[in-house]
N, CA, C and O atoms as a Tripos MOL2 file, in Angstrom:
@<TRIPOS>MOLECULE
protein
  284   283    71     0     0
PROTEIN
NO_CHARGES

@<TRIPOS>ATOM
      1 N           0.2960   -7.9840    6.4730 N.3       1 UNK1
      2 CA         -0.3330   -6.4120    6.0090 C.3       1 UNK1
      3 C           0.2190   -6.0070    5.1430 C.2       1 UNK1
      4 O           1.4110   -5.7610    5.3270 O.2       1 UNK1
      5 N          -0.3240   -5.7680    3.9060 N.am      2 UNK2
      6 CA          0.6490   -5.2620    2.4590 C.3       2 UNK2
      7 C           0.6310   -3.5870    3.0750 C.2       2 UNK2
      8 O          -0.1790   -3.0930    3.8600 O.2       2 UNK2
      9 N           1.4860   -3.1240    2.5990 N.am      3 UNK3
     10 CA          1.4720   -1.5490    2.7250 C.3       3 UNK3
     11 C           1.5270   -0.7880    1.2450 C.2       3 UNK3
     12 O           2.5620   -0.5470    0.6230 O.2       3 UNK3
     13 N           0.3470   -0.5080    0.8840 N.am      4 UNK4
     14 CA         -0.0860    0.3690   -0.3310 C.3       4 UNK4
     15 C           0.2640    1.5620   -0.3070 C.2       4 UNK4
     16 O           0.1350    2.3860    0.5990 O.2       4 UNK4
     17 N           0.9400    1.7140   -1.8210 N.am      5 UNK5
     18 CA          1.4580    3.4480   -2.1530 C.3       5 UNK5
     19 C           0.1880    3.5210   -3.0620 C.2       5 UNK5
     20 O          -0.3410    2.6460   -3.7480 O.2       5 UNK5
     21 N          -0.1910    5.0450   -2.8230 N.am      6 UNK6
     22 CA         -1.6440    5.6690   -3.7340 C.3       6 UNK6
     23 C          -0.0370    6.3550   -4.6650 C.2       6 UNK6
     24 O           1.0440    6.8420   -4.3310 O.2       6 UNK6
     25 N          -0.6200    6.0700   -5.7130 N.am      7 UNK7
     26 CA          0.2110    6.7080   -6.9020 C.3       7 UNK7
     27 C          -1.1740    7.0450   -8.0650 C.2       7 UNK7
     28 O          -2.0940    6.3540   -8.5030 O.2       7 UNK7
     29 N          -0.6550    8.7380   -8.2960 N.am      8 UNK8
     30 CA         -1.9130    9.0720   -9.1880 C.3       8 UNK8
     31 C          -1.9820    8.5460  -10.3140 C.2       8 UNK8
     32 O          -1.2640    7.7560  -10.9280 O.2       8 UNK8
     33 N          -2.7390    8.9630  -10.4850 N.am      9 UNK9
     34 CA         -3.5730    8.4580  -11.9110 C.3       9 UNK9
     35 C          -2.7790    8.7060  -13.2510 C.2       9 UNK9
     36 O          -2.3970    9.8420  -13.5310 O.2       9 UNK9
     37 N          -2.5440    7.6550  -14.0530 N.am     10 UNK10
     38 CA         -1.6620    7.7750  -14.8890 C.3      10 UNK10
     39 C          -2.0790    9.0280  -15.9110 C.2      10 UNK10
     40 O          -3.2100    9.4620  -15.6930 O.2      10 UNK10
     41 N          -1.6550    9.4010  -16.5340 N.am     11 UNK11
     42 CA         -2.5310   10.7060  -17.5540 C.3      11 UNK11
     43 C          -2.8320    9.9070  -18.8170 C.2      11 UNK11
     44 O          -2.4330    8.7860  -19.1300 O.2      11 UNK11
     45 N          -3.7130   10.8370  -19.5330 N.am     12 UNK12
     46 CA         -4.7240   10.4850  -20.6690 C.3      12 UNK12
     47 C          -3.7840   10.3140  -21.5680 C.2      12 UNK12
     48 O          -2.6210   10.6820  -21.4020 O.2      12 UNK12
     49 N          -4.2750    9.6670  -22.7170 N.am     13 UNK13
     50 CA         -2.8710    8.9720  -23.4760 C.3      13 UNK13
     51 C          -2.5430   10.4310  -24.8590 C.2      13 UNK13
     52 O          -3.3040   11.3160  -25.2500 O.2      13 UNK13
     53 N          -1.8620   10.2750  -25.0450 N.am     14 UNK14
     54 CA         -1.2690   11.3610  -25.9200 C.3      14 UNK14
     55 C          -0.0240   12.0940  -25.7750 C.2      14 UNK14
     56 O           0.6450   11.3270  -25.0830 O.2      14 UNK14
     57 N           0.7460   13.1950  -26.0280 N.am     15 UNK15
     58 CA          2.0010   13.7970  -25.3040 C.3      15 UNK15
     59 C           1.6730   14.1530  -24.2040 C.2      15 UNK15
     60 O           1.1680   15.2600  -24.0190 O.2      15 UNK15
     61 N           1.9310   13.1230  -23.0570 N.am     16 UNK16
     62 CA          1.8160   13.5830  -21.7810 C.3      16 UNK16
     63 C           3.1610   13.5950  -20.9100 C.2      16 UNK16
     64 O           4.1620   13.0570  -21.3820 O.2      16 UNK16
     65 N           3.2040   14.1840  -19.6780 N.am     17 UNK17
     66 CA          4.2340   14.4410  -19.2030 C.3      17 UNK17
     67 C           4.1150   13.7720  -17.9510 C.2      17 UNK17
     68 O           3.1800   13.9860  -17.1800 O.2      17 UNK17
     69 N           5.4080   12.6430  -17.6400 N.am     18 UNK18
     70 CA          4.4380   12.3320  -16.3550 C.3      18 UNK18
     71 C           5.4660   12.6420  -14.8040 C.2      18 UNK18
     72 O           6.6800   12.8370  -14.7520 O.2      18 UNK18
     73 N           4.6700   12.6040  -13.8970 N.am     19 UNK19
     74 CA          5.4150   13.3370  -13.2730 C.3      19 UNK19
     75 C           6.6640   12.6760  -12.2720 C.2      19 UNK19
     76 O           6.6680   11.4510  -12.1480 O.2      19 UNK19
     77 N           7.5580   13.3610  -11.6690 N.am     20 UNK20
     78 CA          8.9300   12.9970  -11.2950 C.3      20 UNK20
     79 C           8.0670   11.7320   -9.8930 C.2      20 UNK20
     80 O           8.9780   11.0850   -9.3760 O.2      20 UNK20
     81 N           7.3630   11.5330   -9.5880 N.am     21 UNK21
     82 CA          6.8290   10.4850   -8.7900 C.3      21 UNK21
     83 C           6.5890    9.2380   -9.3060 C.2      21 UNK21
     84 O           7.2920    8.2900   -8.9570 O.2      21 UNK21
     85 N           5.7020    9.1100  -10.0810 N.am     22 UNK22
     86 CA          5.7550    8.0840  -11.3690 C.3      22 UNK22
     87 C           7.1770    7.6640  -12.0790 C.2      22 UNK22
     88 O           7.4490    6.5150  -12.4280 O.2      22 UNK22
     89 N           8.0730    8.8630  -12.2350 N.am     23 UNK23
     90 CA          9.3220    8.2420  -12.6530 C.3      23 UNK23
     91 C          10.2780    7.0950  -11.9800 C.2      23 UNK23
     92 O          10.8820    6.0750  -12.3120 O.2      23 UNK23
     93 N           9.9480    8.2000  -10.4030 N.am     24 UNK24
     94 CA         10.8520    7.4010   -9.3590 C.3      24 UNK24
     95 C          10.3590    5.8120   -9.1000 C.2      24 UNK24
     96 O          11.0640    4.8500   -8.7950 O.2      24 UNK24
     97 N           8.6690    5.8760   -9.3660 N.am     25 UNK25
     98 CA          8.3150    4.4720   -9.0260 C.3      25 UNK25
     99 C           9.0110    3.3350  -10.1990 C.2      25 UNK25
    100 O           9.2990    2.1560   -9.9980 O.2      25 UNK25
    101 N           9.1450    4.0510  -11.3290 N.am     26 UNK26
    102 CA          9.4260    3.1750  -12.6430 C.3      26 UNK26
    103 C          10.6580    3.1080  -12.2180 C.2      26 UNK26
    104 O          10.9120    1.9440  -11.9100 O.2      26 UNK26
    105 N          11.9720    4.1510  -11.9770 N.am     27 UNK27
    106 CA         12.8080    3.5050  -12.2560 C.3      27 UNK27
    107 C          13.1270    2.2490  -11.0060 C.2      27 UNK27
    108 O          13.8060    1.2310  -11.1470 O.2      27 UNK27
    109 N          12.2240    2.8240   -9.5050 N.am     28 UNK28
    110 CA         12.7040    1.7920   -8.5450 C.3      28 UNK28
    111 C          12.5410    0.2400   -8.9130 C.2      28 UNK28
    112 O          13.2770   -0.7200   -8.6850 O.2      28 UNK28
    113 N          10.9590    0.3780   -9.7510 N.am     29 UNK29
    114 CA         10.3570   -1.3270  -10.1910 C.3      29 UNK29
    115 C          11.8550   -1.5350  -11.3310 C.2      29 UNK29
    116 O          12.5760   -2.5200  -11.1720 O.2      29 UNK29
    117 N          12.0920   -0.7360  -12.1790 N.am     30 UNK30
    118 CA         13.3300   -1.3160  -12.8480 C.3      30 UNK30
    119 C          14.4890   -1.9050  -12.5610 C.2      30 UNK30
    120 O          15.0020   -2.8340  -13.1840 O.2      30 UNK30
    121 N          15.0390   -1.1870  -11.3070 N.am     31 UNK31
    122 CA         16.4330   -1.2470  -11.0050 C.3      31 UNK31
    123 C          15.9170   -2.8580  -10.3970 C.2      31 UNK31
    124 O          16.6490   -3.7760  -10.7670 O.2      31 UNK31
    125 N          14.4060   -3.3520   -9.2640 N.am     32 UNK32
    126 CA         14.1710   -4.0790   -8.6400 C.3      32 UNK32
    127 C          14.2150   -5.5180   -9.7910 C.2      32 UNK32
    128 O          14.0250   -6.6610   -9.3750 O.2      32 UNK32
    129 N          14.3850   -5.3270  -10.6760 N.am     33 UNK33
    130 CA         14.4040   -6.5000  -11.9310 C.3      33 UNK33
    131 C          13.0030   -6.5230  -12.3580 C.2      33 UNK33
    132 O          12.6590   -7.6920  -12.5300 O.2      33 UNK33
    133 N          12.0100   -5.6490  -12.6090 N.am     34 UNK34
    134 CA         10.6220   -5.9320  -13.2890 C.3      34 UNK34
    135 C          11.1460   -5.4060  -15.0050 C.2      34 UNK34
    136 O          12.0630   -4.6890  -15.4050 O.2      34 UNK34
    137 N          10.2820   -6.0090  -15.5460 N.am     35 UNK35
    138 CA         10.6600   -5.6870  -17.4620 C.3      35 UNK35
    139 C          10.0920   -4.5000  -17.7040 C.2      35 UNK35
    140 O           9.0550   -4.1390  -17.1460 O.2      35 UNK35
    141 N          10.7990   -3.7350  -18.6430 N.am     36 UNK36
    142 CA          9.9140   -2.3750  -19.0100 C.3      36 UNK36
    143 C           8.9110   -2.8610  -19.2220 C.2      36 UNK36
    144 O           8.2720   -2.5230  -18.2260 O.2      36 UNK36
    145 N           8.0150   -3.6580  -20.0470 N.am     37 UNK37
    146 CA          6.5370   -3.2800  -20.7390 C.3      37 UNK37
    147 C           5.8160   -4.1180  -19.2640 C.2      37 UNK37
    148 O           4.6510   -4.3140  -19.6120 O.2      37 UNK37
    149 N           5.9050   -4.4170  -18.4930 N.am     38 UNK38
    150 CA          5.3550   -4.3010  -17.1360 C.3      38 UNK38
    151 C           5.1040   -3.1560  -16.6660 C.2      38 UNK38
    152 O           3.9400   -2.8130  -16.4620 O.2      38 UNK38
    153 N           6.4850   -2.0950  -16.3240 N.am     39 UNK39
    154 CA          6.3610   -0.7840  -16.1620 C.3      39 UNK39
    155 C           5.8530   -0.0040  -16.8140 C.2      39 UNK39
    156 O           5.2590    0.9060  -16.2340 O.2      39 UNK39
    157 N           5.8760   -0.0420  -18.4590 N.am     40 UNK40
    158 CA          5.1950    0.7450  -19.2750 C.3      40 UNK40
    159 C           3.9210    0.6080  -18.9090 C.2      40 UNK40
    160 O           3.3070    1.6600  -18.7300 O.2      40 UNK40
    161 N           3.1900   -0.6830  -18.7020 N.am     41 UNK41
    162 CA          1.2040   -1.2020  -19.3450 C.3      41 UNK41
    163 C           1.2150   -0.1370  -17.7350 C.2      41 UNK41
    164 O           0.4330    0.8130  -17.7820 O.2      41 UNK41
    165 N           2.3410   -0.3420  -15.9270 N.am     42 UNK42
    166 CA          1.4700    0.0200  -14.8460 C.3      42 UNK42
    167 C           1.4320    1.4610  -15.1210 C.2      42 UNK42
    168 O           0.3800    2.0410  -14.8530 O.2      42 UNK42
    169 N           2.6250    2.2850  -15.7220 N.am     43 UNK43
    170 CA          2.3900    3.6300  -15.2590 C.3      43 UNK43
    171 C           1.4940    4.3590  -16.5030 C.2      43 UNK43
    172 O           1.0010    5.4590  -16.2520 O.2      43 UNK43
    173 N           1.2990    3.8170  -17.7070 N.am     44 UNK44
    174 CA          1.3240    4.1260  -19.0800 C.3      44 UNK44
    175 C           2.0940    4.8950  -19.7720 C.2      44 UNK44
    176 O           1.7190    5.9460  -20.2920 O.2      44 UNK44
    177 N           3.3270    4.3890  -19.8350 N.am     45 UNK45
    178 CA          4.0970    5.2900  -20.1750 C.3      45 UNK45
    179 C           4.7900    4.2720  -21.9990 C.2      45 UNK45
    180 O           4.8480    3.0510  -22.1430 O.2      45 UNK45
    181 N           5.0930    5.1030  -22.8050 N.am     46 UNK46
    182 CA          5.4200    4.7740  -23.8480 C.3      46 UNK46
    183 C           6.9680    3.6830  -23.8800 C.2      46 UNK46
    184 O           8.0080    4.1860  -23.4540 O.2      46 UNK46
    185 N           6.9860    2.3560  -24.3560 N.am     47 UNK47
    186 CA          8.4130    1.6480  -24.1070 C.3      47 UNK47
    187 C           9.4860    2.8550  -24.7550 C.2      47 UNK47
    188 O          10.4100    3.0830  -23.9750 O.2      47 UNK47
    189 N           9.5270    3.5600  -25.8630 N.am     48 UNK48
    190 CA         10.4050    4.7050  -26.1260 C.3      48 UNK48
    191 C          10.6350    5.5830  -25.0950 C.2      48 UNK48
    192 O          11.7600    5.6260  -24.5960 O.2      48 UNK48
    193 N           9.6200    6.3940  -24.6380 N.am     49 UNK49
    194 CA          9.8410    7.2610  -23.4410 C.3      49 UNK49
    195 C          10.4290    6.8180  -22.7450 C.2      49 UNK49
    196 O          11.4550    7.4750  -22.5640 O.2      49 UNK49
    197 N          10.3240    5.3970  -21.7860 N.am     50 UNK50
    198 CA         10.6880    4.9770  -20.8740 C.3      50 UNK50
    199 C          12.3400    4.5830  -20.8730 C.2      50 UNK50
    200 O          13.1190    4.8640  -19.9620 O.2      50 UNK50
    201 N          12.7310    3.7480  -22.3220 N.am     51 UNK51
    202 CA         14.0140    3.5710  -22.6720 C.3      51 UNK51
    203 C          14.8880    4.9930  -22.7400 C.2      51 UNK51
    204 O          16.0190    5.2100  -22.3060 O.2      51 UNK51
    205 N          13.9960    5.8560  -23.4150 N.am     52 UNK52
    206 CA         15.3040    7.4730  -23.6300 C.3      52 UNK52
    207 C          15.3150    8.2690  -21.6540 C.2      52 UNK52
    208 O          16.1830    8.9810  -21.1500 O.2      52 UNK52
    209 N          14.4220    7.9150  -21.2230 N.am     53 UNK53
    210 CA         14.5840    8.2340  -19.6720 C.3      53 UNK53
    211 C          15.6690    7.6440  -19.0090 C.2      53 UNK53
    212 O          16.5950    8.1660  -18.3890 O.2      53 UNK53
    213 N          15.3660    6.3040  -19.2730 N.am     54 UNK54
    214 CA         16.3090    5.2190  -18.6920 C.3      54 UNK54
    215 C          17.9480    5.5310  -18.8480 C.2      54 UNK54
    216 O          18.7970    5.6360  -17.9620 O.2      54 UNK54
    217 N          18.0730    5.6370  -20.2530 N.am     55 UNK55
    218 CA         19.1810    5.9470  -20.6800 C.3      55 UNK55
    219 C          19.7230    7.5350  -20.2940 C.2      55 UNK55
    220 O          20.8740    7.8760  -20.0190 O.2      55 UNK55
    221 N          18.8780    8.1140  -20.3480 N.am     56 UNK56
    222 CA         19.5150    9.3830  -19.6570 C.3      56 UNK56
    223 C          19.8940   10.1840  -18.0960 C.2      56 UNK56
    224 O          20.5640   11.1540  -17.7420 O.2      56 UNK56
    225 N          18.7610    8.8170  -17.2400 N.am     57 UNK57
    226 CA         19.2640    8.9150  -16.2580 C.3      57 UNK57
    227 C          20.2810    8.0950  -15.3950 C.2      57 UNK57
    228 O          20.4020    8.1200  -14.1710 O.2      57 UNK57
    229 N          21.0880    7.2540  -16.4480 N.am     58 UNK58
    230 CA         22.0220    6.2640  -16.4780 C.3      58 UNK58
    231 C          21.7520    4.8630  -15.6110 C.2      58 UNK58
    232 O          22.6090    4.1890  -15.0390 O.2      58 UNK58
    233 N          20.0760    4.5780  -15.6900 N.am     59 UNK59
    234 CA         19.9050    3.1370  -15.1560 C.3      59 UNK59
    235 C          20.1830    2.2870  -15.6200 C.2      59 UNK59
    236 O          19.7600    2.0810  -16.7570 O.2      59 UNK59
    237 N          21.1540    1.2190  -14.8960 N.am     60 UNK60
    238 CA         21.5760   -0.1620  -15.0110 C.3      60 UNK60
    239 C          21.0860   -1.1460  -13.9410 C.2      60 UNK60
    240 O          21.1130   -0.7590  -12.7730 O.2      60 UNK60
    241 N          20.6970   -2.2230  -14.1860 N.am     61 UNK61
    242 CA         20.9310   -2.6490  -13.0600 C.3      61 UNK61
    243 C          21.5570   -4.0000  -13.5610 C.2      61 UNK61
    244 O          21.7150   -4.4440  -14.6980 O.2      61 UNK61
    245 N          22.0030   -4.7400  -11.7210 N.am     62 UNK62
    246 CA         22.8910   -5.4110  -11.7500 C.3      62 UNK62
    247 C          23.0500   -6.4770  -12.5160 C.2      62 UNK62
    248 O          24.1930   -6.9070  -12.6720 O.2      62 UNK62
    249 N          21.6530   -7.2910  -13.3160 N.am     63 UNK63
    250 CA         21.9610   -8.3220  -13.8690 C.3      63 UNK63
    251 C          22.4410   -7.6720  -15.7810 C.2      63 UNK63
    252 O          22.5060   -8.3040  -16.8350 O.2      63 UNK63
    253 N          22.7130   -5.9990  -15.4290 N.am     64 UNK64
    254 CA         23.2600   -5.7360  -16.9750 C.3      64 UNK64
    255 C          24.7490   -6.0580  -16.9110 C.2      64 UNK64
    256 O          25.2610   -6.2490  -15.8070 O.2      64 UNK64
    257 N          25.6580   -6.1480  -18.3060 N.am     65 UNK65
    258 CA         26.8510   -5.8000  -18.4680 C.3      65 UNK65
    259 C          27.1730   -4.4030  -18.2540 C.2      65 UNK65
    260 O          26.4180   -3.5030  -18.6220 O.2      65 UNK65
    261 N          28.5800   -4.1460  -17.5060 N.am     66 UNK66
    262 CA         28.3920   -2.8690  -17.5500 C.3      66 UNK66
    263 C          28.7840   -2.2770  -19.2930 C.2      66 UNK66
    264 O          28.9200   -2.9910  -20.2870 O.2      66 UNK66
    265 N          28.8700   -1.0730  -19.2270 N.am     67 UNK67
    266 CA         28.6330   -0.7840  -20.4020 C.3      67 UNK67
    267 C          30.8170   -0.2990  -20.9850 C.2      67 UNK67
    268 O          31.6960    0.2330  -20.3070 O.2      67 UNK67
    269 N          30.8460   -0.7540  -22.2400 N.am     68 UNK68
    270 CA         32.2340   -0.4000  -22.7310 C.3      68 UNK68
    271 C          32.4910    0.9080  -23.3390 C.2      68 UNK68
    272 O          31.9850    1.3920  -24.3520 O.2      68 UNK68
    273 N          33.4790    1.4570  -22.4380 N.am     69 UNK69
    274 CA         33.7690    2.5470  -22.5520 C.3      69 UNK69
    275 C          35.2680    2.6290  -23.7930 C.2      69 UNK69
    276 O          36.3000    2.0320  -23.4840 O.2      69 UNK69
    277 N          35.2140    3.1740  -24.7230 N.am     70 UNK70
    278 CA         36.0160    3.1470  -25.6900 C.3      70 UNK70
    279 C          36.4840    4.5780  -26.2520 C.2      70 UNK70
    280 O          35.6890    5.4280  -26.6530 O.2      70 UNK70
    281 N          38.3990    4.7900  -26.2170 N.am     71 UNK71
    282 CA         38.5760    6.0800  -26.3010 C.3      71 UNK71
    283 C          39.0900    6.2300  -27.5090 C.2      71 UNK71
    284 O          39.3830    7.3530  -27.9210 O.2      71 UNK71
@<TRIPOS>BOND
     1     1     2 1
     2     2     3 1
     3     3     4 2
     4     3     5 am
     5     5     6 1
     6     6     7 1
     7     7     8 2
     8     7     9 am
     9     9    10 1
    10    10    11 1
    11    11    12 2
    12    11    13 am
    13    13    14 1
    14    14    15 1
    15    15    16 2
    16    15    17 am
    17    17    18 1
    18    18    19 1
    19    19    20 2
    20    19    21 am
    21    21    22 1
    22    22    23 1
    23    23    24 2
    24    23    25 am
    25    25    26 1
    26    26    27 1
    27    27    28 2
    28    27    29 am
    29    29    30 1
    30    30    31 1
    31    31    32 2
    32    31    33 am
    33    33    34 1
    34    34    35 1
    35    35    36 2
    36    35    37 am
    37    37    38 1
    38    38    39 1
    39    39    40 2
    40    39    41 am
    41    41    42 1
    42    42    43 1
    43    43    44 2
    44    43    45 am
    45    45    46 1
    46    46    47 1
    47    47    48 2
    48    47    49 am
    49    49    50 1
    50    50    51 1
    51    51    52 2
    52    51    53 am
    53    53    54 1
    54    54    55 1
    55    55    56 2
    56    55    57 am
    57    57    58 1
    58    58    59 1
    59    59    60 2
    60    59    61 am
    61    61    62 1
    62    62    63 1
    63    63    64 2
    64    63    65 am
    65    65    66 1
    66    66    67 1
    67    67    68 2
    68    67    69 am
    69    69    70 1
    70    70    71 1
    71    71    72 2
    72    71    73 am
    73    73    74 1
    74    74    75 1
    75    75    76 2
    76    75    77 am
    77    77    78 1
    78    78    79 1
    79    79    80 2
    80    79    81 am
    81    81    82 1
    82    82    83 1
    83    83    84 2
    84    83    85 am
    85    85    86 1
    86    86    87 1
    87    87    88 2
    88    87    89 am
    89    89    90 1
    90    90    91 1
    91    91    92 2
    92    91    93 am
    93    93    94 1
    94    94    95 1
    95    95    96 2
    96    95    97 am
    97    97    98 1
    98    98    99 1
    99    99   100 2
   100    99   101 am
   101   101   102 1
   102   102   103 1
   103   103   104 2
   104   103   105 am
   105   105   106 1
   106   106   107 1
   107   107   108 2
   108   107   109 am
   109   109   110 1
   110   110   111 1
   111   111   112 2
   112   111   113 am
   113   113   114 1
   114   114   115 1
   115   115   116 2
   116   115   117 am
   117   117   118 1
   118   118   119 1
   119   119   120 2
   120   119   121 am
   121   121   122 1
   122   122   123 1
   123   123   124 2
   124   123   125 am
   125   125   126 1
   126   126   127 1
   127   127   128 2
   128   127   129 am
   129   129   130 1
   130   130   131 1
   131   131   132 2
   132   131   133 am
   133   133   134 1
   134   134   135 1
   135   135   136 2
   136   135   137 am
   137   137   138 1
   138   138   139 1
   139   139   140 2
   140   139   141 am
   141   141   142 1
   142   142   143 1
   143   143   144 2
   144   143   145 am
   145   145   146 1
   146   146   147 1
   147   147   148 2
   148   147   149 am
   149   149   150 1
   150   150   151 1
   151   151   152 2
   152   151   153 am
   153   153   154 1
   154   154   155 1
   155   155   156 2
   156   155   157 am
   157   157   158 1
   158   158   159 1
   159   159   160 2
   160   159   161 am
   161   161   162 1
   162   162   163 1
   163   163   164 2
   164   163   165 am
   165   165   166 1
   166   166   167 1
   167   167   168 2
   168   167   169 am
   169   169   170 1
   170   170   171 1
   171   171   172 2
   172   171   173 am
   173   173   174 1
   174   174   175 1
   175   175   176 2
   176   175   177 am
   177   177   178 1
   178   178   179 1
   179   179   180 2
   180   179   181 am
   181   181   182 1
   182   182   183 1
   183   183   184 2
   184   183   185 am
   185   185   186 1
   186   186   187 1
   187   187   188 2
   188   187   189 am
   189   189   190 1
   190   190   191 1
   191   191   192 2
   192   191   193 am
   193   193   194 1
   194   194   195 1
   195   195   196 2
   196   195   197 am
   197   197   198 1
   198   198   199 1
   199   199   200 2
   200   199   201 am
   201   201   202 1
   202   202   203 1
   203   203   204 2
   204   203   205 am
   205   205   206 1
   206   206   207 1
   207   207   208 2
   208   207   209 am
   209   209   210 1
   210   210   211 1
   211   211   212 2
   212   211   213 am
   213   213   214 1
   214   214   215 1
   215   215   216 2
   216   215   217 am
   217   217   218 1
   218   218   219 1
   219   219   220 2
   220   219   221 am
   221   221   222 1
   222   222   223 1
   223   223   224 2
   224   223   225 am
   225   225   226 1
   226   226   227 1
   227   227   228 2
   228   227   229 am
   229   229   230 1
   230   230   231 1
   231   231   232 2
   232   231   233 am
   233   233   234 1
   234   234   235 1
   235   235   236 2
   236   235   237 am
   237   237   238 1
   238   238   239 1
   239   239   240 2
   240   239   241 am
   241   241   242 1
   242   242   243 1
   243   243   244 2
   244   243   245 am
   245   245   246 1
   246   246   247 1
   247   247   248 2
   248   247   249 am
   249   249   250 1
   250   250   251 1
   251   251   252 2
   252   251   253 am
   253   253   254 1
   254   254   255 1
   255   255   256 2
   256   255   257 am
   257   257   258 1
   258   258   259 1
   259   259   260 2
   260   259   261 am
   261   261   262 1
   262   262   263 1
   263   263   264 2
   264   263   265 am
   265   265   266 1
   266   266   267 1
   267   267   268 2
   268   267   269 am
   269   269   270 1
   270   270   271 1
   271   271   272 2
   272   271   273 am
   273   273   274 1
   274   274   275 1
   275   275   276 2
   276   275   277 am
   277   277   278 1
   278   278   279 1
   279   279   280 2
   280   279   281 am
   281   281   282 1
   282   282   283 1
   283   283   284 2
@<TRIPOS>SUBSTRUCTURE
     1 UNK1         2 RESIDUE 1 A UNK
     2 UNK2         6 RESIDUE 1 A UNK
     3 UNK3        10 RESIDUE 1 A UNK
     4 UNK4        14 RESIDUE 1 A UNK
     5 UNK5        18 RESIDUE 1 A UNK
     6 UNK6        22 RESIDUE 1 A UNK
     7 UNK7        26 RESIDUE 1 A UNK
     8 UNK8        30 RESIDUE 1 A UNK
     9 UNK9        34 RESIDUE 1 A UNK
    10 UNK10       38 RESIDUE 1 A UNK
    11 UNK11       42 RESIDUE 1 A UNK
    12 UNK12       46 RESIDUE 1 A UNK
    13 UNK13       50 RESIDUE 1 A UNK
    14 UNK14       54 RESIDUE 1 A UNK
    15 UNK15       58 RESIDUE 1 A UNK
    16 UNK16       62 RESIDUE 1 A UNK
    17 UNK17       66 RESIDUE 1 A UNK
    18 UNK18       70 RESIDUE 1 A UNK
    19 UNK19       74 RESIDUE 1 A UNK
    20 UNK20       78 RESIDUE 1 A UNK
    21 UNK21       82 RESIDUE 1 A UNK
    22 UNK22       86 RESIDUE 1 A UNK
    23 UNK23       90 RESIDUE 1 A UNK
    24 UNK24       94 RESIDUE 1 A UNK
    25 UNK25       98 RESIDUE 1 A UNK
    26 UNK26      102 RESIDUE 1 A UNK
    27 UNK27      106 RESIDUE 1 A UNK
    28 UNK28      110 RESIDUE 1 A UNK
    29 UNK29      114 RESIDUE 1 A UNK
    30 UNK30      118 RESIDUE 1 A UNK
    31 UNK31      122 RESIDUE 1 A UNK
    32 UNK32      126 RESIDUE 1 A UNK
    33 UNK33      130 RESIDUE 1 A UNK
    34 UNK34      134 RESIDUE 1 A UNK
    35 UNK35      138 RESIDUE 1 A UNK
    36 UNK36      142 RESIDUE 1 A UNK
    37 UNK37      146 RESIDUE 1 A UNK
    38 UNK38      150 RESIDUE 1 A UNK
    39 UNK39      154 RESIDUE 1 A UNK
    40 UNK40      158 RESIDUE 1 A UNK
    41 UNK41      162 RESIDUE 1 A UNK
    42 UNK42      166 RESIDUE 1 A UNK
    43 UNK43      170 RESIDUE 1 A UNK
    44 UNK44      174 RESIDUE 1 A UNK
    45 UNK45      178 RESIDUE 1 A UNK
    46 UNK46      182 RESIDUE 1 A UNK
    47 UNK47      186 RESIDUE 1 A UNK
    48 UNK48      190 RESIDUE 1 A UNK
    49 UNK49      194 RESIDUE 1 A UNK
    50 UNK50      198 RESIDUE 1 A UNK
    51 UNK51      202 RESIDUE 1 A UNK
    52 UNK52      206 RESIDUE 1 A UNK
    53 UNK53      210 RESIDUE 1 A UNK
    54 UNK54      214 RESIDUE 1 A UNK
    55 UNK55      218 RESIDUE 1 A UNK
    56 UNK56      222 RESIDUE 1 A UNK
    57 UNK57      226 RESIDUE 1 A UNK
    58 UNK58      230 RESIDUE 1 A UNK
    59 UNK59      234 RESIDUE 1 A UNK
    60 UNK60      238 RESIDUE 1 A UNK
    61 UNK61      242 RESIDUE 1 A UNK
    62 UNK62      246 RESIDUE 1 A UNK
    63 UNK63      250 RESIDUE 1 A UNK
    64 UNK64      254 RESIDUE 1 A UNK
    65 UNK65      258 RESIDUE 1 A UNK
    66 UNK66      262 RESIDUE 1 A UNK
    67 UNK67      266 RESIDUE 1 A UNK
    68 UNK68      270 RESIDUE 1 A UNK
    69 UNK69      274 RESIDUE 1 A UNK
    70 UNK70      278 RESIDUE 1 A UNK
    71 UNK71      282 RESIDUE 1 A UNK
């Protein structure tokens, strides 16, 4: 038996604000290895918005190289 999570309906198109729950699921899915394209399609998020949110939140998967810090 599979545990199903009831997600809120994706917002209609346009300048929408996604709930924190949607961002939590998107973050979890991304860190678990799913592509940004799959996540954006599932949750109705624009790719640019996804990448902006991921950068602001410091999302980094284990399969990505560590950022280079230059002084």
